[in-house]
Every structure is written in structure tokens, then in C-alpha cells.
C-alpha positions in Angstrom: -0.9 12.4 41.0 -3.6 10.0 39.7 -3.4 9.7 35.9 -6.6 11.1 34.1 -8.9 8.4 33.1 -8.7 8.9 29.3 -4.8 8.6 29.5 -5.2 5.4 31.5 -7.5 4.0 29.0 -5.0 4.6 26.1 -2.2 3.1 28.3 -4.4 0.1 29.1 -5.3 -0.3 25.2 -1.5 0.1 24.5 -0.7 -2.7 26.9 -3.2 -5.0 25.4 -2.1 -4.3 21.9 1.6 -4.9 23.0 0.6 -8.4 24.1 -1.2 -9.3 20.9 1.1 -7.5 18.3 4.2 -9.7 18.6 2.0 -12.7 17.8 0.4 -10.8 14.8 3.8 -9.9 13.6 4.9 -13.5 14.0 2.0 -14.7 12.1 2.6 -12.2 9.3 6.3 -13.2 9.0 5.3 -16.9 8.6 2.9 -16.2 5.8 5.5 -14.0 4.0 6.5 -15.5 0.5 9.9 -15.5 -0.7 10.7 -12.6 -3.1 9.6 -13.6 -6.6 12.0 -13.0 -9.5 12.1 -9.5 -10.8 10.3 -8.9 -14.0 11.7 -7.0 -16.8 12.2 -3.2 -15.8 9.8 -0.7 -17.1 10.5 0.9 -20.3 12.2 4.3 -20.0 9.0 6.0 -21.2 6.7 4.1 -18.7 9.2 4.8 -15.8 9.5 8.4 -16.6 5.8 8.8 -15.9 6.1 7.8 -12.3 9.5 8.6 -11.2 9.9 11.7 -9.0 13.1 12.4 -10.8 11.0 13.3 -13.8 9.6 16.3 -11.9 10.8 19.5 -10.7 10.8 20.5 -7.0 9.1 23.8 -6.5 9.1 23.7 -2.7 11.4 21.7 -0.5 12.4 21.2 3.1 15.9 19.7 2.6 17.0 20.4 6.3 14.0 19.2 7.9 15.8 16.2 9.4 19.1 17.7 10.0 20.5 16.9 13.4 17.5 15.0 14.2 16.2 11.4 13.8 12.5 11.5 14.2 10.7 8.3 15.6 7.8 9.0 13.4 7.4 11.0 10.1 3.9 11.8 9.3 3.6 12.2 5.5 0.5 13.9 4.5 -0.6 14.0 0.7 -2.7 17.1 0.0 -3.9 19.3 -2.8 -2.5 22.8 -3.2 -5.9 24.5 -2.2 -6.1 22.4 1.0 -5.1 25.0 3.3 -7.8 24.5 5.9 -6.9 20.8 6.1 -3.2 21.6 6.7 -4.0 24.0 9.3 -6.2 21.5 11.1 -3.5 18.8 10.9 -0.9 21.3 12.3 -3.2 22.0 15.1 -4.1 18.5 16.1 -2.2 15.3 15.7 0.3 16.7 13.1 1.9 19.2 15.5 5.4 18.5 15.1 7.9 18.5 17.9 10.0 15.9 19.9 9.8 12.5 18.4 7.5 13.5 15.3 7.8 15.5 12.3 4.8 16.3 9.9 5.2 17.1 6.2 2.7 18.0 3.5 3.2 16.6 -0.2 1.4 18.3 -3.1 1.7 18.8 -6.9 0.1 21.4 -9.1 -3.4 22.2 -10.4 -3.7 23.4 -13.9 -5.7 26.7 -13.9 -5.3 27.3 -10.2 -2.6 29.6 -9.1 -1.7 28.6 -5.4 1.9 29.3 -6.0 2.4 32.6 -3.9 0.2 31.5 -1.2 1.9 28.1 -0.9 5.3 29.8 -0.9 4.2 32.0 1.9 2.7 29.0 3.9 6.0 27.1 3.2 8.1 30.0 4.7 6.0 30.1 7.7 5.7 26.4 8.7 8.5 25.0 6.9 6.7 21.7 6.1 5.4 21.7 2.4 7.0 19.8 -0.4 5.9 20.5 -3.9 6.5 18.9 -7.3 5.4 20.0 -10.7 3.4 17.0 -11.5 -0.5 17.3 -12.1 -2.0 16.9 -8.8 -4.9 14.6 -9.4 -6.4 11.1 -8.5 -4.7 9.4 -11.3 -1.2 10.7 -10.1 -1.7 9.5 -6.5 1.0 6.8 -7.2 3.3 9.8 -8.4 2.8 11.6 -5.1 3.2 8.3 -3.0 6.8 7.6 -4.6 7.5 11.3 -4.2 7.1 10.7 -0.4 9.0 7.6 -0.6 11.8 9.0 -2.4 11.9 12.2 -0.1 12.1 10.1 3.2 15.0 8.0 1.6 17.1 10.9 0.6 16.4 13.4 3.2 15.5 11.4 6.4 17.2 8.1 6.2 17.6 8.0 10.2 13.9 8.2 10.8 12.5 4.9 12.5 9.2 4.9 11.1 6.9 6.9 8.7 3.1 7.2 8.4 1.4 7.9 5.1 -2.0 9.4 6.3 -4.5 11.6 4.6 -5.5 14.7 5.8 -9.1 14.0 6.7 -8.0 11.4 9.2 -8.1 11.3 12.9 -4.8 9.9 14.2 -4.4 8.9 17.9 -0.8 10.1 17.9 -0.6 9.1 21.8 -1.6 5.5 21.1 0.6 5.2 18.0 3.8 6.5 19.7 3.2 3.8 22.5 2.8 1.1 19.9 6.0 1.9 17.9 8.2 0.2 20.4 6.6 -3.2 19.7 7.1 -2.9 15.9 10.0 -4.3 13.9 12.3 -1.7 12.8 13.0 -3.1 9.3 10.6 -4.5 6.5 7.5 -3.8 8.3 4.3 -2.2 7.3 1.0 -2.2 9.0 -2.7 -0.7 8.8 -6.0 -1.9 7.6 -4.9 -5.0 5.4 -7.1 -5.8 2.4 -6.6 -9.5 1.5 -9.5 -9.9 -1.1 -9.0 -6.8 -3.5 -10.0 -7.4 -7.1 -9.7 -4.9 -10.1 -13.0 -3.2 -11.1 -13.5 -3.7 -14.7 -16.4 -1.3 -15.2 -15.5 1.8 -17.1 -17.8 3.9 -15.0 -16.2 3.1 -11.7 -13.7 5.5 -10.2 -11.4 2.5 -9.6 -11.7 1.0 -13.0 -8.7 -0.9 -14.2 -8.4 -2.3 -17.7 -7.1 -5.8 -18.3 -4.2 -3.9 -20.2 -3.3 -1.9 -17.0 -3.7 -4.8 -14.8 -4.3 -8.2 -16.4 -4.4 -10.2 -12.9 -7.7 -11.1 -11.5 -6.7 -10.4 -7.7 -4.5 -7.8 -6.0 -1.8 -9.0 -3.5 -2.4 -8.0 0.1 -2.1 -4.3 0.6 -2.9 -1.7 3.3 -5.5 0.9 2.8 -4.1 4.3 1.7 -6.2 6.1 4.4 -3.3 5.5 6.7 -0.5 3.1 7.2 2.7 2.9 9.2 5.9 1.4 8.0 9.6 1.0 9.0 11.6 3.9 7.2 13.8 1.6 5.4 10.9 0.4 3.2 10.9 4.0 1.7 14.2 3.3 -0.1 13.3 -0.2 -0.9 9.9 0.7 -2.4 11.6 3.6 -4.4 14.1 1.0 -5.9 11.7 -1.7 -6.9 9.1 0.9 -8.3 11.0 0.6 -11.8 9.7 -3.0 -12.2 6.0 -2.1 -11.4 3.8 -0.5 -13.9 1.9 2.4 -12.6 -1.9 2.0 -11.6 -3.9 5.0 -10.2 -4.7 3.3 -6.9 -1.8 4.1 -5.0 -2.2 1.7 -2.0 -2.5 -1.3 -4.4 0.6 0.0 -6.2 2.4 -0.2 -2.9 1.1 -3.6 -2.3 2.5 -4.6 -5.8 6.0 -3.3 -4.7 5.7 -5.1 -1.3 4.9 -8.4 -3.3 8.2 -8.1 -5.2 10.1 -7.2 -2.1 8.6 -10.4 -0.2 7.2 -8.1 2.4 3.7 -9.0 3.5 1.6 -6.3 5.4 0.7 -7.1 9.0 -2.9 -6.6 10.5 -3.0 -4.2 13.4 -5.7 -5.4 15.8 -6.4 -4.7 19.5 -6.6 -7.7 21.8 -10.2 -7.2 23.1 -12.6 -8.0 20.2 -9.7 -8.1 17.7 -10.9 -4.9 16.3 -9.0 -3.1 13.7 -6.7 -0.5 15.0 -6.8 1.3 11.7 -10.5 2.2 11.3 -11.0 3.2 7.7 -14.9 3.9 8.2 -16.4 7.0 9.6 -17.3 6.6 13.3 -19.4 8.8 15.6 -17.0 10.4 17.8 -16.7 8.8 21.4 -13.5 9.5 23.3 -13.2 5.9 24.7 -13.7 4.2 21.4 -11.2 6.5 19.7 -8.7 5.9 22.5 -8.6 2.3 21.4 -7.8 3.0 17.7 -4.8 4.5 15.8 -7.0 6.2 13.0 -10.4 6.8 12.2 -11.5 8.1 8.8 -13.6 11.0 7.5 -13.3 14.4 9.2 -13.7 17.9 7.8 -11.1 20.3 9.1 -13.4 22.2 11.7 -14.7 18.8 12.9 -11.2 17.3 13.3 -10.3 20.3 15.5 -13.3 20.0 17.6 -12.8 16.3 18.2 -9.2 16.7 18.9 -10.0 19.5 21.6 -12.1 17.1 23.5 -10.0 14.0 22.9 -6.7 15.6 24.0 -8.0 17.2 27.1 -5.9 16.1 30.0 -3.5 14.2 27.9 0.1 14.2 28.6 2.6 12.3 26.7 6.3 11.5 26.8 7.8 8.9 24.3 10.7 6.8 25.3 11.6 4.2 22.9 
């Protein structure tokens, strides 16, 4: 039976990426710096603010990885009220099964009572993990460390994990094909930012004072919209976090942890045109264009489901790593 054209396109894009990724990984490994000496650990007061151990689990899925070793964990940070976004993810690229497992991570919002609704949703889907920290932009770093700690303690046999926002289109078919070419340890890839600098304007959403971050530039880091990493990094990032002072920009914070670990993020690009596989801009939907990317940014829940319905038409997929 002839393979449908969209799926042949994904297979072609996968083959092209498989040709170039080993070179990119090699180049990335050559530019890795040696591990710098660890600074003094944070004070107990500072570390308590970001450590997941400082917070209480309200909802958990302790047996999610029992008797299974997922090829890919999809870790999705959400606010408690984001029920529509969670439904959209479950109905599209986050449909758990086989080689993937999708989990949602959240905190609490003062003045909002989502407890009973979240509990019912958790009972129904068994995919929500909640801690009692305040769910806000300034606590995104806490949420990220929560995800890393959970993976390290509950799913150590997973091969890879992906931190991905709920408003992202994920070409899960293409990504699963690419996993076989990725290193299984000490690896992280996505849209790599190499020229990031702190914003000193107090009116900026991304404002960082010199007291919070005295350096003039950030180390290389991957955009927090969506990045893939070998699961061993979850434990390593959790461990080194006691030496890295918290900043609200969680993706930069992960980059600071990676610098201490001597791990340099690797660009993910496709061979033809060297376009970024992790597209953090919003693009107009086109099936052929999306088939050549791992993520595309900026979708409302209903829009994501509409795009997915067309994109997944005629696709079949079986992963064999």
C-alpha cells in the first residue's frame, strides 16, 4: 500500500535531519567547555524558595511510570485554570500511549478555587501533578525544578523528556523519529539562544536587577517554549540547582545549571535551508511546512485541535528505537 504523501514528507524530513544531526551534535560537543568549579551553595533560605522539597504535593501520579520506560515524557506546565488547554493537548500531540507519556504540572493560584475540579480531572485522566507553590510567572523556575525532580524520582528509566508549553504544536511523529539519533546522556536540544542579555529596564517583563544577575550576558540556553533533553539531565539539573540562584526566567535558569554541568545545548536544524526545527514564532498553518518542524508556537486550544485534525489525517506511526 502506498504511503500517504504527508507521512512520506515527514519520513523524508526525518531522513534529512538524521544526516545532519550527528554533525550538529559533534559540533556541539566540541564547543562544550569543561565544568567550571562549583560556587558556594545557596543559603538555606535562598534554596528553600526554589527547592521542590519546600512544597507539598497536592496531586501526584506516583505510579505513572510503573512497569514502563517511556521513550519520551512530555512535561507540560499549566495554570490550574487551563482546563481547555489540557483537553486540547490530550486530544492532539499529548495523547499518551505506547512510547509517550504526557503529564501536566501546576501550582495554586491565591483567590482561585480549582481544587475540586482539578481533583476530578486528575482522577479521570491520571496526568496532573500539583504542588502548593504560587503558580505565577515569577515561580516558573520552581515549576521547572518540580518537573525535573519528579522525573528523577518517579521515572528514572525514561529515555528522553520534553518540556513544552500547552500552546505549542508538537509534531510528535517527526520527534519520535528523531529520538534515535539523539545521544542518550548529557544532551539537550531546542531553539538555542546564544546572545541573550539581561534586561535592566524595570518596566520590562523580563527585568533582572544587577543584584539578581550581575553578569552582562547569559550562557547559551534553549527557549522554554519547548526543548528535548536526555532524561538523565533531570537528576543532574536538580542536583546542581542548590548552587544556582533563582531568577524568574526558567529557560535561562536551566542554561545556568547546564553551564555548571559542562553541558552545551545543541542546535536542532534541518538539512535543507538549515531551518530551526524548534520554531518559537507563530507561523500560518501549512501541512508541508509543519511536517518539517518539531514545534511551532502560539496556538489557542480550539485552533490547536483544528490544525491537528488536518495534520494528522492519514498518518500512522510506530516507533522502533
